C-alpha positions as CSV (number, residue, x, y, z in Angstrom):
1,M,6.4,6.5,-24.8
2,R,8.7,2.8,-25.2
3,R,9.3,1.0,-22.4
4,D,12.8,-0.8,-22.4
5,D,10.9,-4.2,-22.1
6,D,8.8,-3.4,-25.3
7,T,9.9,-6.4,-27.1
8,D,7.7,-8.4,-29.5
9,E,7.0,-10.6,-27.2
10,A,6.5,-8.5,-24.2
11,L,4.2,-6.5,-26.2
12,T,2.2,-9.6,-27.2
13,R,2.2,-11.5,-23.8
14,R,1.0,-7.7,-22.0
15,L,-2.1,-7.7,-25.3
16,A,-3.3,-11.4,-24.3
17,Q,-3.0,-10.5,-20.4
18,F,-5.3,-7.3,-21.0
19,H,-7.4,-9.4,-23.3
20,E,-7.7,-12.3,-20.6
21,H,-8.7,-9.6,-17.9
22,T,-11.3,-7.4,-20.0
23,C,-12.9,-10.3,-21.9
24,P,-15.6,-11.0,-19.1
25,S,-17.0,-7.6,-19.2
26,R,-16.4,-7.5,-23.2
27,G,-20.3,-7.4,-24.0
28,T,-20.4,-4.4,-21.9
29,I,-17.8,-2.6,-23.5
30,E,-18.8,-3.3,-27.0
31,G,-22.1,-1.9,-26.1
32,K,-20.6,1.3,-25.4
33,G,-18.6,1.5,-28.8
34,L,-15.4,1.7,-26.4
35,L,-13.3,-1.7,-27.8
36,K,-10.6,-1.4,-30.2
37,E,-9.2,-4.5,-31.7
38,V,-6.0,-5.0,-32.7
39,N,-4.4,-8.1,-34.4
40,G,-1.6,-8.7,-31.8
41,T,1.4,-7.9,-33.3
42,A,3.8,-5.3,-32.0
43,D,3.5,-3.1,-34.9
44,A,0.1,-3.0,-34.5
45,M,0.0,-2.6,-30.8
46,R,2.6,0.0,-30.7
47,S,0.2,2.3,-33.1
48,S,-2.9,1.3,-30.8
49,T,-1.4,2.6,-26.9
50,A,-2.8,5.6,-27.0
51,S,-6.2,3.7,-27.7
52,I,-5.6,1.0,-25.2
53,T,-5.2,3.5,-22.6
54,T,-7.9,5.7,-23.9
55,F,-10.2,2.1,-23.5
56,A,-9.0,1.3,-20.1
57,R,-9.5,4.9,-18.6
58,R,-12.8,5.3,-19.9
59,C,-13.7,1.6,-18.3
60,R,-12.7,3.0,-15.3
61,M,-9.9,0.4,-15.2
62,I,-6.9,3.3,-14.5
63,P,-7.9,5.5,-12.5
64,T,-5.7,8.7,-13.0
65,K,-5.2,10.9,-10.5
66,R,-4.1,14.6,-11.3
67,G,-3.3,18.0,-9.5
68,A,-5.6,18.5,-6.2
69,E,-6.0,14.7,-6.1
70,I,-2.2,13.4,-5.9
71,D,-1.5,16.5,-3.3
72,K,-4.4,15.2,-0.9
73,M,-3.1,11.6,-1.8
74,R,0.8,12.9,-0.4
75,R,-0.8,14.6,2.2
76,A,-2.5,11.8,3.8
77,G,0.7,9.7,2.8
78,E,2.7,12.4,5.1
79,I,0.2,12.4,8.1
80,A,1.0,8.5,8.1
81,A,4.3,8.9,8.2
82,E,4.4,11.4,10.7
83,I,2.6,9.8,12.9
84,L,4.1,6.2,12.4
85,N,7.7,8.3,13.1
86,R,6.3,9.7,16.6
87,L,4.7,6.0,17.6
88,A,8.1,4.7,16.9
89,D,9.7,7.0,19.4
90,L,7.2,5.0,21.9
91,A,8.6,1.9,21.2
92,V,10.9,1.4,24.9
93,P,10.8,-1.4,27.0
94,G,8.0,-1.7,29.2
95,I,5.1,0.2,27.4
96,S,2.4,-2.0,26.0
97,T,1.1,-2.4,22.7
98,G,-2.2,-0.8,23.8
99,E,-0.7,2.0,25.2
100,I,1.1,2.7,21.7
101,D,-2.4,2.3,19.8
102,H,-4.3,4.7,22.6
103,A,-1.5,7.3,21.8
104,A,-1.8,6.7,17.9
105,A,-5.5,7.8,18.4
106,R,-4.6,10.5,20.1
107,F,-1.8,11.6,17.3
108,M,-4.4,10.9,14.8
109,R,-7.1,13.7,16.6
110,E,-4.4,16.3,16.8
111,A,-3.8,15.6,13.0
112,G,-7.4,16.0,12.3
113,V,-7.7,12.8,10.7
114,Q,-9.4,9.0,11.5
115,S,-7.8,5.7,11.6
116,A,-7.9,3.4,8.3
117,F,-8.5,0.8,10.6
118,L,-10.6,1.2,13.2
119,G,-13.6,-0.8,12.6
120,Y,-12.6,-2.1,9.2
121,K,-14.5,-5.7,9.3
122,K,-14.7,-4.9,12.9
123,F,-11.0,-4.3,13.7
124,P,-11.1,-2.8,17.2
125,G,-7.6,-1.1,17.1
126,N,-6.2,2.3,15.7
127,I,-3.2,1.3,14.3
128,C,-2.1,-2.3,13.6
129,I,0.8,-3.8,16.0
130,S,2.5,-6.8,16.5
131,I,6.3,-8.0,18.4
132,N,8.6,-10.2,17.2
133,E,7.0,-13.5,16.2
134,E,3.2,-12.5,15.7
135,V,2.0,-12.0,12.5
136,V,1.4,-8.5,10.8
137,H,-2.1,-6.6,11.4
138,G,-1.8,-7.2,15.2
139,I,-4.4,-5.6,17.8
140,G,-2.7,-3.6,20.4
141,G,-2.8,-4.6,24.1
142,P,-1.5,-5.8,27.4
143,R,1.6,-7.4,25.7
144,K,4.5,-5.5,27.2
145,I,7.5,-4.4,24.8
146,R,10.8,-5.6,26.1
147,Y,14.7,-5.0,25.2
148,G,15.7,-6.7,22.1
149,D,12.2,-7.1,20.7
150,V,11.2,-5.9,17.2
151,V,7.9,-3.8,16.7
152,K,6.0,-4.0,14.0
153,M,3.5,-1.0,13.3
154,D,1.1,-0.2,10.4
155,V,-0.4,2.9,10.4
156,G,-3.2,3.8,8.0
157,I,-4.8,7.5,8.2
158,V,-8.1,8.6,6.3
159,R,-7.7,12.9,5.5
160,D,-10.3,13.9,3.2
161,G,-11.5,10.9,1.9
162,W,-7.9,9.4,0.8
163,I,-5.9,7.0,2.5
164,G,-2.4,7.4,3.5
165,D,-1.0,3.7,4.9
166,T,2.9,3.5,5.9
167,A,4.5,0.6,8.2
168,M,7.9,0.0,9.7
169,S,9.5,-2.5,12.1
170,V,11.5,-0.6,15.0
171,P,14.1,-2.5,16.9
172,V,14.1,-1.9,20.8
173,G,17.6,-1.9,21.4
174,I,20.1,-4.5,20.2
175,I,18.1,-7.2,18.4
176,D,19.7,-10.8,17.7
177,P,21.9,-10.2,14.1
178,E,20.0,-12.7,12.1
179,T,17.1,-10.7,12.9
180,E,18.7,-7.3,12.1
181,R,20.2,-9.0,8.9
182,L,16.6,-9.3,7.7
183,S,15.1,-6.1,8.8
184,D,18.4,-4.2,7.2
185,G,16.9,-6.0,3.6
186,D,19.8,-8.2,3.4
187,G,18.2,-11.5,4.1
188,A,17.1,-13.9,1.5
189,N,13.7,-11.9,0.3
190,S,16.3,-8.6,-0.8
191,G,17.0,-9.8,-4.3
């Protein structure tokens, strides 16, 4: 299938990147008889798309998911989103980030899933949670949420060996206009 940006220059650039990132393992790939040489022209690359795709898959460079795998990935993501939405409802003045983390553990148990974060590189939380100026990937603790805060939550779960991961920023009450502008995607980073 031809993409809109398949100009000769773009194809040549992508092929060069492919070779740059593939060359470190070239000897192994050649030894398995999986290497297909192309001359770098657009016509050669177009005719070699199937070969390159097959080559990349055989080298496990592009893991392809199908059927049941996609369904399991989708379900893990759905469960993570359901838990995140329940946690967002808890973000009210007076509750601590630690209490929300404990609720996340309970919601995960109820859903029959495990935290993808708990214990990862010794991370002690079930979710990542931070308030206002705190960097993302914060750890739940005694800090209480106040009116006007923005609470950032990141939920990662493991179900049937698949990870679902989702995050959101939750305004608690009315937040200042600049923060609201940035949170709505109307800020400098929104294109």
